[in-house]
mmCIF file of the N, C-alpha and C atoms, coordinates in Angstrom:
data_MODEL
# 
_entry.id   MODEL 
# 
loop_
_atom_site.group_PDB 
_atom_site.id 
_atom_site.type_symbol 
_atom_site.label_atom_id 
_atom_site.label_alt_id 
_atom_site.label_comp_id 
_atom_site.label_asym_id 
_atom_site.label_entity_id 
_atom_site.label_seq_id 
_atom_site.pdbx_PDB_ins_code 
_atom_site.Cartn_x 
_atom_site.Cartn_y 
_atom_site.Cartn_z 
_atom_site.occupancy 
_atom_site.B_iso_or_equiv 
_atom_site.pdbx_formal_charge 
_atom_site.auth_seq_id 
_atom_site.auth_comp_id 
_atom_site.auth_asym_id 
_atom_site.auth_atom_id 
_atom_site.pdbx_PDB_model_num 
ATOM 1   N N  . MET A 1 1  ? -12.345 -50.772 -72.167 1.00 0.00 ? 1  MET A N  1 
ATOM 2   C CA . MET A 1 1  ? -12.724 -49.880 -71.134 1.00 0.00 ? 1  MET A CA 1 
ATOM 3   C C  . MET A 1 1  ? -11.511 -48.799 -70.958 1.00 0.00 ? 1  MET A C  1 
ATOM 4   N N  . GLU A 1 2  ? -10.384 -50.549 -71.187 1.00 0.00 ? 2  GLU A N  1 
ATOM 5   C CA . GLU A 1 2  ? -8.709  -49.354 -70.465 1.00 0.00 ? 2  GLU A CA 1 
ATOM 6   C C  . GLU A 1 2  ? -8.286  -48.642 -71.854 1.00 0.00 ? 2  GLU A C  1 
ATOM 7   N N  . ASP A 1 3  ? -8.542  -48.813 -72.762 1.00 0.00 ? 3  ASP A N  1 
ATOM 8   C CA . ASP A 1 3  ? -8.261  -47.783 -74.016 1.00 0.00 ? 3  ASP A CA 1 
ATOM 9   C C  . ASP A 1 3  ? -9.717  -46.111 -73.990 1.00 0.00 ? 3  ASP A C  1 
ATOM 10  N N  . VAL A 1 4  ? -9.999  -46.178 -73.802 1.00 0.00 ? 4  VAL A N  1 
ATOM 11  C CA . VAL A 1 4  ? -11.097 -45.323 -73.679 1.00 0.00 ? 4  VAL A CA 1 
ATOM 12  C C  . VAL A 1 4  ? -11.075 -44.059 -72.877 1.00 0.00 ? 4  VAL A C  1 
ATOM 13  N N  . LEU A 1 5  ? -10.246 -44.719 -70.953 1.00 0.00 ? 5  LEU A N  1 
ATOM 14  C CA . LEU A 1 5  ? -9.058  -44.197 -69.953 1.00 0.00 ? 5  LEU A CA 1 
ATOM 15  C C  . LEU A 1 5  ? -8.517  -43.513 -70.752 1.00 0.00 ? 5  LEU A C  1 
ATOM 16  N N  . MET A 1 6  ? -7.367  -44.470 -71.331 1.00 0.00 ? 6  MET A N  1 
ATOM 17  C CA . MET A 1 6  ? -5.828  -44.405 -71.587 1.00 0.00 ? 6  MET A CA 1 
ATOM 18  C C  . MET A 1 6  ? -6.608  -42.674 -73.061 1.00 0.00 ? 6  MET A C  1 
ATOM 19  N N  . ALA A 1 7  ? -7.333  -42.795 -73.850 1.00 0.00 ? 7  ALA A N  1 
ATOM 20  C CA . ALA A 1 7  ? -7.650  -41.630 -74.729 1.00 0.00 ? 7  ALA A CA 1 
ATOM 21  C C  . ALA A 1 7  ? -7.699  -40.640 -73.954 1.00 0.00 ? 7  ALA A C  1 
ATOM 22  N N  . PHE A 1 8  ? -8.912  -40.925 -72.960 1.00 0.00 ? 8  PHE A N  1 
ATOM 23  C CA . PHE A 1 8  ? -9.144  -39.295 -72.413 1.00 0.00 ? 8  PHE A CA 1 
ATOM 24  C C  . PHE A 1 8  ? -7.546  -38.952 -71.241 1.00 0.00 ? 8  PHE A C  1 
ATOM 25  N N  . ALA A 1 9  ? -7.382  -39.710 -71.360 1.00 0.00 ? 9  ALA A N  1 
ATOM 26  C CA . ALA A 1 9  ? -5.915  -39.380 -70.174 1.00 0.00 ? 9  ALA A CA 1 
ATOM 27  C C  . ALA A 1 9  ? -4.830  -38.251 -71.100 1.00 0.00 ? 9  ALA A C  1 
ATOM 28  N N  . ALA A 1 10 ? -4.623  -38.827 -72.359 1.00 0.00 ? 10 ALA A N  1 
ATOM 29  C CA . ALA A 1 10 ? -3.954  -38.176 -73.729 1.00 0.00 ? 10 ALA A CA 1 
ATOM 30  C C  . ALA A 1 10 ? -4.491  -36.594 -73.778 1.00 0.00 ? 10 ALA A C  1 
ATOM 31  N N  . ALA A 1 11 ? -6.545  -37.263 -74.002 1.00 0.00 ? 11 ALA A N  1 
ATOM 32  C CA . ALA A 1 11 ? -6.890  -35.953 -74.316 1.00 0.00 ? 11 ALA A CA 1 
ATOM 33  C C  . ALA A 1 11 ? -6.438  -34.886 -73.119 1.00 0.00 ? 11 ALA A C  1 
ATOM 34  N N  . LEU A 1 12 ? -6.881  -35.052 -72.160 1.00 0.00 ? 12 LEU A N  1 
ATOM 35  C CA . LEU A 1 12 ? -6.777  -34.338 -70.851 1.00 0.00 ? 12 LEU A CA 1 
ATOM 36  C C  . LEU A 1 12 ? -4.853  -33.397 -70.836 1.00 0.00 ? 12 LEU A C  1 
ATOM 37  N N  . ALA A 1 13 ? -4.286  -34.460 -71.290 1.00 0.00 ? 13 ALA A N  1 
ATOM 38  C CA . ALA A 1 13 ? -2.645  -34.465 -71.249 1.00 0.00 ? 13 ALA A CA 1 
ATOM 39  C C  . ALA A 1 13 ? -2.165  -33.215 -72.412 1.00 0.00 ? 13 ALA A C  1 
ATOM 40  N N  . VAL A 1 14 ? -2.708  -32.979 -73.283 1.00 0.00 ? 14 VAL A N  1 
ATOM 41  C CA . VAL A 1 14 ? -3.061  -31.764 -74.092 1.00 0.00 ? 14 VAL A CA 1 
ATOM 42  C C  . VAL A 1 14 ? -3.852  -30.888 -73.974 1.00 0.00 ? 14 VAL A C  1 
ATOM 43  N N  . GLY A 1 15 ? -4.963  -31.509 -73.814 1.00 0.00 ? 15 GLY A N  1 
ATOM 44  C CA . GLY A 1 15 ? -6.383  -30.194 -73.508 1.00 0.00 ? 15 GLY A CA 1 
ATOM 45  C C  . GLY A 1 15 ? -5.765  -29.566 -72.172 1.00 0.00 ? 15 GLY A C  1 
ATOM 46  N N  . ILE A 1 16 ? -5.388  -30.022 -71.199 1.00 0.00 ? 16 ILE A N  1 
ATOM 47  C CA . ILE A 1 16 ? -5.013  -28.423 -70.237 1.00 0.00 ? 16 ILE A CA 1 
ATOM 48  C C  . ILE A 1 16 ? -3.829  -27.380 -70.220 1.00 0.00 ? 16 ILE A C  1 
ATOM 49  N N  . PRO A 1 17 ? -3.558  -28.209 -70.544 1.00 0.00 ? 17 PRO A N  1 
ATOM 50  C CA . PRO A 1 17 ? -2.126  -27.297 -71.125 1.00 0.00 ? 17 PRO A CA 1 
ATOM 51  C C  . PRO A 1 17 ? -2.326  -26.286 -72.137 1.00 0.00 ? 17 PRO A C  1 
ATOM 52  N N  . ALA A 1 18 ? -3.006  -26.948 -73.604 1.00 0.00 ? 18 ALA A N  1 
ATOM 53  C CA . ALA A 1 18 ? -3.611  -25.956 -73.874 1.00 0.00 ? 18 ALA A CA 1 
ATOM 54  C C  . ALA A 1 18 ? -4.385  -24.886 -73.785 1.00 0.00 ? 18 ALA A C  1 
ATOM 55  N N  . LEU A 1 19 ? -5.350  -25.231 -72.967 1.00 0.00 ? 19 LEU A N  1 
ATOM 56  C CA . LEU A 1 19 ? -6.716  -23.949 -72.325 1.00 0.00 ? 19 LEU A CA 1 
ATOM 57  C C  . LEU A 1 19 ? -5.516  -22.644 -71.215 1.00 0.00 ? 19 LEU A C  1 
ATOM 58  N N  . ALA A 1 20 ? -4.339  -23.332 -71.233 1.00 0.00 ? 20 ALA A N  1 
ATOM 59  C CA . ALA A 1 20 ? -3.086  -23.242 -69.611 1.00 0.00 ? 20 ALA A CA 1 
ATOM 60  C C  . ALA A 1 20 ? -2.676  -21.859 -70.452 1.00 0.00 ? 20 ALA A C  1 
ATOM 61  N N  . THR A 1 21 ? -1.894  -22.105 -72.163 1.00 0.00 ? 21 THR A N  1 
ATOM 62  C CA . THR A 1 21 ? -1.170  -21.892 -72.297 1.00 0.00 ? 21 THR A CA 1 
ATOM 63  C C  . THR A 1 21 ? -2.131  -20.469 -73.895 1.00 0.00 ? 21 THR A C  1 
ATOM 64  N N  . ALA A 1 22 ? -2.759  -20.400 -73.739 1.00 0.00 ? 22 ALA A N  1 
ATOM 65  C CA . ALA A 1 22 ? -3.620  -19.365 -74.078 1.00 0.00 ? 22 ALA A CA 1 
ATOM 66  C C  . ALA A 1 22 ? -4.184  -18.590 -73.221 1.00 0.00 ? 22 ALA A C  1 
ATOM 67  N N  . TRP A 1 23 ? -3.925  -18.708 -72.050 1.00 0.00 ? 23 TRP A N  1 
ATOM 68  C CA . TRP A 1 23 ? -4.967  -18.110 -71.557 1.00 0.00 ? 23 TRP A CA 1 
ATOM 69  C C  . TRP A 1 23 ? -3.395  -17.694 -70.961 1.00 0.00 ? 23 TRP A C  1 
ATOM 70  N N  . ALA A 1 24 ? -2.039  -17.970 -70.747 1.00 0.00 ? 24 ALA A N  1 
ATOM 71  C CA . ALA A 1 24 ? -1.248  -16.577 -71.320 1.00 0.00 ? 24 ALA A CA 1 
ATOM 72  C C  . ALA A 1 24 ? -0.912  -16.278 -72.208 1.00 0.00 ? 24 ALA A C  1 
ATOM 73  N N  . GLN A 1 25 ? -0.576  -16.547 -73.506 1.00 0.00 ? 25 GLN A N  1 
ATOM 74  C CA . GLN A 1 25 ? -0.826  -15.662 -74.501 1.00 0.00 ? 25 GLN A CA 1 
ATOM 75  C C  . GLN A 1 25 ? -1.377  -14.939 -74.896 1.00 0.00 ? 25 GLN A C  1 
ATOM 76  N N  . SER A 1 26 ? -3.028  -14.473 -74.001 1.00 0.00 ? 26 SER A N  1 
ATOM 77  C CA . SER A 1 26 ? -3.650  -13.641 -73.908 1.00 0.00 ? 26 SER A CA 1 
ATOM 78  C C  . SER A 1 26 ? -3.258  -12.068 -73.453 1.00 0.00 ? 26 SER A C  1 
ATOM 79  N N  . ARG A 1 27 ? -2.458  -12.840 -72.335 1.00 0.00 ? 27 ARG A N  1 
ATOM 80  C CA . ARG A 1 27 ? -2.734  -11.971 -71.151 1.00 0.00 ? 27 ARG A CA 1 
ATOM 81  C C  . ARG A 1 27 ? -1.296  -10.972 -71.376 1.00 0.00 ? 27 ARG A C  1 
ATOM 82  N N  . ILE A 1 28 ? -0.182  -12.157 -72.163 1.00 0.00 ? 28 ILE A N  1 
ATOM 83  C CA . ILE A 1 28 ? 1.354   -11.527 -72.979 1.00 0.00 ? 28 ILE A CA 1 
ATOM 84  C C  . ILE A 1 28 ? 0.783   -10.859 -73.956 1.00 0.00 ? 28 ILE A C  1 
ATOM 85  N N  . GLY A 1 29 ? 0.204   -11.386 -75.352 1.00 0.00 ? 29 GLY A N  1 
ATOM 86  C CA . GLY A 1 29 ? -0.670  -10.508 -76.334 1.00 0.00 ? 29 GLY A CA 1 
ATOM 87  C C  . GLY A 1 29 ? -0.741  -9.333  -75.938 1.00 0.00 ? 29 GLY A C  1 
ATOM 88  N N  . ALA A 1 30 ? -1.562  -9.413  -74.573 1.00 0.00 ? 30 ALA A N  1 
ATOM 89  C CA . ALA A 1 30 ? -2.535  -7.391  -75.001 1.00 0.00 ? 30 ALA A CA 1 
ATOM 90  C C  . ALA A 1 30 ? -1.042  -6.631  -73.931 1.00 0.00 ? 30 ALA A C  1 
ATOM 91  N N  . ALA A 1 31 ? -0.515  -7.354  -73.954 1.00 0.00 ? 31 ALA A N  1 
ATOM 92  C CA . ALA A 1 31 ? 0.625   -6.342  -72.380 1.00 0.00 ? 31 ALA A CA 1 
ATOM 93  C C  . ALA A 1 31 ? 1.804   -6.047  -73.949 1.00 0.00 ? 31 ALA A C  1 
ATOM 94  N N  . GLY A 1 32 ? 1.983   -7.696  -74.459 1.00 0.00 ? 32 GLY A N  1 
ATOM 95  C CA . GLY A 1 32 ? 3.121   -6.908  -75.626 1.00 0.00 ? 32 GLY A CA 1 
ATOM 96  C C  . GLY A 1 32 ? 2.593   -5.804  -76.643 1.00 0.00 ? 32 GLY A C  1 
ATOM 97  N N  . ALA A 1 33 ? 1.586   -6.099  -76.745 1.00 0.00 ? 33 ALA A N  1 
ATOM 98  C CA . ALA A 1 33 ? 0.114   -4.936  -78.309 1.00 0.00 ? 33 ALA A CA 1 
ATOM 99  C C  . ALA A 1 33 ? 1.176   -3.144  -76.928 1.00 0.00 ? 33 ALA A C  1 
ATOM 100 N N  . GLY A 1 34 ? 0.617   -3.472  -76.138 1.00 0.00 ? 34 GLY A N  1 
ATOM 101 C CA . GLY A 1 34 ? 1.211   -2.296  -75.589 1.00 0.00 ? 34 GLY A CA 1 
ATOM 102 C C  . GLY A 1 34 ? 2.201   -1.349  -75.338 1.00 0.00 ? 34 GLY A C  1 
ATOM 103 N N  . THR A 1 35 ? 3.083   -2.568  -74.598 1.00 0.00 ? 35 THR A N  1 
ATOM 104 C CA . THR A 1 35 ? 4.734   -2.498  -74.828 1.00 0.00 ? 35 THR A CA 1 
ATOM 105 C C  . THR A 1 35 ? 5.518   -1.736  -76.217 1.00 0.00 ? 35 THR A C  1 
ATOM 106 N N  . LEU A 1 36 ? 5.085   -3.041  -77.066 1.00 0.00 ? 36 LEU A N  1 
ATOM 107 C CA . LEU A 1 36 ? 5.146   -2.244  -78.225 1.00 0.00 ? 36 LEU A CA 1 
ATOM 108 C C  . LEU A 1 36 ? 5.492   -1.288  -79.421 1.00 0.00 ? 36 LEU A C  1 
ATOM 109 N N  . ALA A 1 37 ? 3.723   -0.283  -78.574 1.00 0.00 ? 37 ALA A N  1 
ATOM 110 C CA . ALA A 1 37 ? 3.232   0.946   -78.755 1.00 0.00 ? 37 ALA A CA 1 
ATOM 111 C C  . ALA A 1 37 ? 4.314   1.983   -78.559 1.00 0.00 ? 37 ALA A C  1 
ATOM 112 N N  . GLU A 1 38 ? 5.328   1.342   -77.265 1.00 0.00 ? 38 GLU A N  1 
ATOM 113 C CA . GLU A 1 38 ? 5.798   2.269   -76.964 1.00 0.00 ? 38 GLU A CA 1 
ATOM 114 C C  . GLU A 1 38 ? 7.068   2.326   -76.703 1.00 0.00 ? 38 GLU A C  1 
ATOM 115 N N  . LYS A 1 39 ? 7.566   0.850   -77.374 1.00 0.00 ? 39 LYS A N  1 
ATOM 116 C CA . LYS A 1 39 ? 9.007   0.278   -77.485 1.00 0.00 ? 39 LYS A CA 1 
ATOM 117 C C  . LYS A 1 39 ? 9.313   -0.409  -78.048 1.00 0.00 ? 39 LYS A C  1 
ATOM 118 N N  . PRO A 1 40 ? 8.753   -0.187  -80.172 1.00 0.00 ? 40 PRO A N  1 
ATOM 119 C CA . PRO A 1 40 ? 8.947   -1.304  -80.982 1.00 0.00 ? 40 PRO A CA 1 
ATOM 120 C C  . PRO A 1 40 ? 10.518  -2.360  -80.709 1.00 0.00 ? 40 PRO A C  1 
ATOM 121 N N  . GLU A 1 41 ? 11.288  -1.565  -80.350 1.00 0.00 ? 41 GLU A N  1 
ATOM 122 C CA . GLU A 1 41 ? 12.958  -2.394  -80.236 1.00 0.00 ? 41 GLU A CA 1 
ATOM 123 C C  . GLU A 1 41 ? 12.756  -3.340  -79.480 1.00 0.00 ? 41 GLU A C  1 
ATOM 124 N N  . LEU A 1 42 ? 11.384  -3.829  -78.920 1.00 0.00 ? 42 LEU A N  1 
ATOM 125 C CA . LEU A 1 42 ? 10.960  -5.233  -77.840 1.00 0.00 ? 42 LEU A CA 1 
ATOM 126 C C  . LEU A 1 42 ? 10.996  -6.124  -78.652 1.00 0.00 ? 42 LEU A C  1 
ATOM 127 N N  . THR A 1 43 ? 10.676  -5.421  -80.322 1.00 0.00 ? 43 THR A N  1 
ATOM 128 C CA . THR A 1 43 ? 9.978   -6.796  -80.941 1.00 0.00 ? 43 THR A CA 1 
ATOM 129 C C  . THR A 1 43 ? 9.901   -8.575  -80.577 1.00 0.00 ? 43 THR A C  1 
ATOM 130 N N  . GLY A 1 44 ? 11.490  -8.550  -80.093 1.00 0.00 ? 44 GLY A N  1 
ATOM 131 C CA . GLY A 1 44 ? 12.237  -9.743  -80.778 1.00 0.00 ? 44 GLY A CA 1 
ATOM 132 C C  . GLY A 1 44 ? 11.704  -10.331 -78.873 1.00 0.00 ? 44 GLY A C  1 
ATOM 133 N N  . THR A 1 45 ? 12.332  -9.632  -77.964 1.00 0.00 ? 45 THR A N  1 
ATOM 134 C CA . THR A 1 45 ? 11.938  -9.839  -76.550 1.00 0.00 ? 45 THR A CA 1 
ATOM 135 C C  . THR A 1 45 ? 10.029  -10.437 -76.234 1.00 0.00 ? 45 THR A C  1 
ATOM 136 N N  . ILE A 1 46 ? 8.861   -9.678  -77.337 1.00 0.00 ? 46 ILE A N  1 
ATOM 137 C CA . ILE A 1 46 ? 7.768   -10.367 -76.608 1.00 0.00 ? 46 ILE A CA 1 
ATOM 138 C C  . ILE A 1 46 ? 7.703   -11.522 -77.715 1.00 0.00 ? 46 ILE A C  1 
ATOM 139 N N  . ILE A 1 47 ? 8.009   -11.361 -79.159 1.00 0.00 ? 47 ILE A N  1 
ATOM 140 C CA . ILE A 1 47 ? 8.178   -12.829 -79.186 1.00 0.00 ? 47 ILE A CA 1 
ATOM 141 C C  . ILE A 1 47 ? 8.474   -14.033 -78.510 1.00 0.00 ? 47 ILE A C  1 
ATOM 142 N N  . ILE A 1 48 ? 10.109  -14.079 -78.498 1.00 0.00 ? 48 ILE A N  1 
ATOM 143 C CA . ILE A 1 48 ? 10.086  -14.809 -77.495 1.00 0.00 ? 48 ILE A CA 1 
ATOM 144 C C  . ILE A 1 48 ? 9.426   -15.425 -75.756 1.00 0.00 ? 48 ILE A C  1 
ATOM 145 N N  . LEU A 1 49 ? 7.912   -14.022 -75.546 1.00 0.00 ? 49 LEU A N  1 
ATOM 146 C CA . LEU A 1 49 ? 7.354   -14.542 -74.553 1.00 0.00 ? 49 LEU A CA 1 
ATOM 147 C C  . LEU A 1 49 ? 6.408   -14.997 -74.889 1.00 0.00 ? 49 LEU A C  1 
ATOM 148 N N  . LEU A 1 50 ? 6.009   -15.148 -76.194 1.00 0.00 ? 50 LEU A N  1 
ATOM 149 C CA . LEU A 1 50 ? 5.046   -15.038 -77.036 1.00 0.00 ? 50 LEU A CA 1 
ATOM 150 C C  . LEU A 1 50 ? 4.958   -16.840 -76.863 1.00 0.00 ? 50 LEU A C  1 
ATOM 151 N N  . ALA A 1 51 ? 6.236   -16.574 -77.437 1.00 0.00 ? 51 ALA A N  1 
ATOM 152 C CA . ALA A 1 51 ? 7.150   -18.114 -77.401 1.00 0.00 ? 51 ALA A CA 1 
ATOM 153 C C  . ALA A 1 51 ? 6.903   -19.660 -76.748 1.00 0.00 ? 51 ALA A C  1 
ATOM 154 N N  . ILE A 1 52 ? 7.229   -19.416 -75.471 1.00 0.00 ? 52 ILE A N  1 
ATOM 155 C CA . ILE A 1 52 ? 7.550   -19.367 -73.851 1.00 0.00 ? 52 ILE A CA 1 
ATOM 156 C C  . ILE A 1 52 ? 6.449   -20.615 -73.575 1.00 0.00 ? 52 ILE A C  1 
ATOM 157 N N  . PRO A 1 53 ? 5.337   -20.570 -73.700 1.00 0.00 ? 53 PRO A N  1 
ATOM 158 C CA . PRO A 1 53 ? 4.034   -20.889 -72.772 1.00 0.00 ? 53 PRO A CA 1 
ATOM 159 C C  . PRO A 1 53 ? 3.246   -22.071 -74.468 1.00 0.00 ? 53 PRO A C  1 
ATOM 160 N N  . GLU A 1 54 ? 4.696   -21.806 -75.159 1.00 0.00 ? 54 GLU A N  1 
ATOM 161 C CA . GLU A 1 54 ? 4.072   -23.361 -76.055 1.00 0.00 ? 54 GLU A CA 1 
ATOM 162 C C  . GLU A 1 54 ? 5.134   -24.700 -75.925 1.00 0.00 ? 54 GLU A C  1 
ATOM 163 N N  . THR A 1 55 ? 5.709   -24.904 -75.080 1.00 0.00 ? 55 THR A N  1 
ATOM 164 C CA . THR A 1 55 ? 6.158   -25.645 -74.921 1.00 0.00 ? 55 THR A CA 1 
ATOM 165 C C  . THR A 1 55 ? 4.682   -26.153 -74.048 1.00 0.00 ? 55 THR A C  1 
ATOM 166 N N  . MET A 1 56 ? 4.387   -25.942 -73.169 1.00 0.00 ? 56 MET A N  1 
ATOM 167 C CA . MET A 1 56 ? 2.886   -26.611 -72.438 1.00 0.00 ? 56 MET A CA 1 
ATOM 168 C C  . MET A 1 56 ? 2.594   -27.575 -73.344 1.00 0.00 ? 56 MET A C  1 
ATOM 169 N N  . VAL A 1 57 ? 2.553   -26.841 -74.225 1.00 0.00 ? 57 VAL A N  1 
ATOM 170 C CA . VAL A 1 57 ? 1.206   -27.964 -74.834 1.00 0.00 ? 57 VAL A CA 1 
ATOM 171 C C  . VAL A 1 57 ? 2.124   -28.371 -75.610 1.00 0.00 ? 57 VAL A C  1 
ATOM 172 N N  . ILE A 1 58 ? 3.723   -28.396 -76.091 1.00 0.00 ? 58 ILE A N  1 
ATOM 173 C CA . ILE A 1 58 ? 4.566   -29.876 -76.971 1.00 0.00 ? 58 ILE A CA 1 
ATOM 174 C C  . ILE A 1 58 ? 5.279   -30.305 -75.522 1.00 0.00 ? 58 ILE A C  1 
ATOM 175 N N  . LEU A 1 59 ? 5.013   -30.714 -74.370 1.00 0.00 ? 59 LEU A N  1 
ATOM 176 C CA . LEU A 1 59 ? 5.723   -31.358 -73.347 1.00 0.00 ? 59 LEU A CA 1 
ATOM 177 C C  . LEU A 1 59 ? 4.411   -32.057 -73.655 1.00 0.00 ? 59 LEU A C  1 
ATOM 178 N N  . GLY A 1 60 ? 3.101   -31.607 -72.934 1.00 0.00 ? 60 GLY A N  1 
ATOM 179 C CA . GLY A 1 60 ? 2.000   -32.230 -73.231 1.00 0.00 ? 60 GLY A CA 1 
ATOM 180 C C  . GLY A 1 60 ? 1.630   -33.495 -73.996 1.00 0.00 ? 60 GLY A C  1 
ATOM 181 N N  . PHE A 1 61 ? 1.776   -32.620 -76.059 1.00 0.00 ? 61 PHE A N  1 
ATOM 182 C CA . PHE A 1 61 ? 1.601   -34.077 -76.449 1.00 0.00 ? 61 PHE A CA 1 
ATOM 183 C C  . PHE A 1 61 ? 2.656   -34.470 -76.553 1.00 0.00 ? 61 PHE A C  1 
ATOM 184 N N  . VAL A 1 62 ? 3.708   -34.369 -75.356 1.00 0.00 ? 62 VAL A N  1 
ATOM 185 C CA . VAL A 1 62 ? 4.905   -35.640 -75.695 1.00 0.00 ? 62 VAL A CA 1 
ATOM 186 C C  . VAL A 1 62 ? 4.332   -36.730 -74.816 1.00 0.00 ? 62 VAL A C  1 
ATOM 187 N N  . VAL A 1 63 ? 3.204   -36.175 -73.359 1.00 0.00 ? 63 VAL A N  1 
ATOM 188 C CA . VAL A 1 63 ? 2.877   -36.978 -72.464 1.00 0.00 ? 63 VAL A CA 1 
ATOM 189 C C  . VAL A 1 63 ? 2.536   -37.541 -73.442 1.00 0.00 ? 63 VAL A C  1 
ATOM 190 N N  . ALA A 1 64 ? 1.485   -36.869 -73.577 1.00 0.00 ? 64 ALA A N  1 
ATOM 191 C CA . ALA A 1 64 ? -0.398  -37.369 -74.424 1.00 0.00 ? 64 ALA A CA 1 
ATOM 192 C C  . ALA A 1 64 ? 0.917   -39.065 -75.392 1.00 0.00 ? 64 ALA A C  1 
ATOM 193 N N  . ALA A 1 65 ? 1.545   -38.670 -75.813 1.00 0.00 ? 65 ALA A N  1 
ATOM 194 C CA . ALA A 1 65 ? 2.088   -39.722 -77.259 1.00 0.00 ? 65 ALA A CA 1 
ATOM 195 C C  . ALA A 1 65 ? 2.871   -40.765 -76.552 1.00 0.00 ? 65 ALA A C  1 
ATOM 196 N N  . MET A 1 66 ? 2.925   -40.420 -75.777 1.00 0.00 ? 66 MET A N  1 
ATOM 197 C CA . MET A 1 66 ? 4.175   -41.724 -74.203 1.00 0.00 ? 66 MET A CA 1 
ATOM 198 C C  . MET A 1 66 ? 2.584   -42.261 -73.677 1.00 0.00 ? 66 MET A C  1 
ATOM 199 N N  . ILE A 1 67 ? 1.391   -41.645 -73.385 1.00 0.00 ? 67 ILE A N  1 
ATOM 200 C CA . ILE A 1 67 ? 0.198   -42.019 -73.006 1.00 0.00 ? 67 ILE A CA 1 
ATOM 201 C C  . ILE A 1 67 ? -0.291  -43.437 -73.505 1.00 0.00 ? 67 ILE A C  1 
ATOM 202 N N  . LEU A 1 68 ? -0.479  -43.112 -74.962 1.00 0.00 ? 68 LEU A N  1 
ATOM 203 C CA . LEU A 1 68 ? -0.832  -43.708 -75.977 1.00 0.00 ? 68 LEU A CA 1 
ATOM 204 C C  . LEU A 1 68 ? -0.033  -45.253 -76.573 1.00 0.00 ? 68 LEU A C  1 
ATOM 205 N N  . VAL A 1 69 ? 1.198   -45.131 -76.206 1.00 0.00 ? 69 VAL A N  1 
ATOM 206 C CA . VAL A 1 69 ? 2.115   -45.724 -76.401 1.00 0.00 ? 69 VAL A CA 1 
ATOM 207 C C  . VAL A 1 69 ? 2.417   -46.658 -75.601 1.00 0.00 ? 69 VAL A C  1 
ATOM 208 N N  . LEU A 1 70 ? 2.389   -47.315 -74.557 1.00 0.00 ? 70 LEU A N  1 
ATOM 209 C CA . LEU A 1 70 ? 2.922   -47.245 -74.038 1.00 0.00 ? 70 LEU A CA 1 
ATOM 210 C C  . LEU A 1 70 ? 1.424   -48.249 -73.525 1.00 0.00 ? 70 LEU A C  1 
# 
């Protein structure tokens, strides 16, 4: 039973940040598309802003790995 709970905790550690990242990137992507239509020189900035939320998923994966290893 303990293994099941640890696996569930690891799944939550990745799943919840993944949903939050998807929501954030959808908002950033929509705003970024509008921005790029008006100012194409901001392409690099938009790419960076889209990459920043991905760190939540990476950190969630690290936490999940730590849960499963311990």
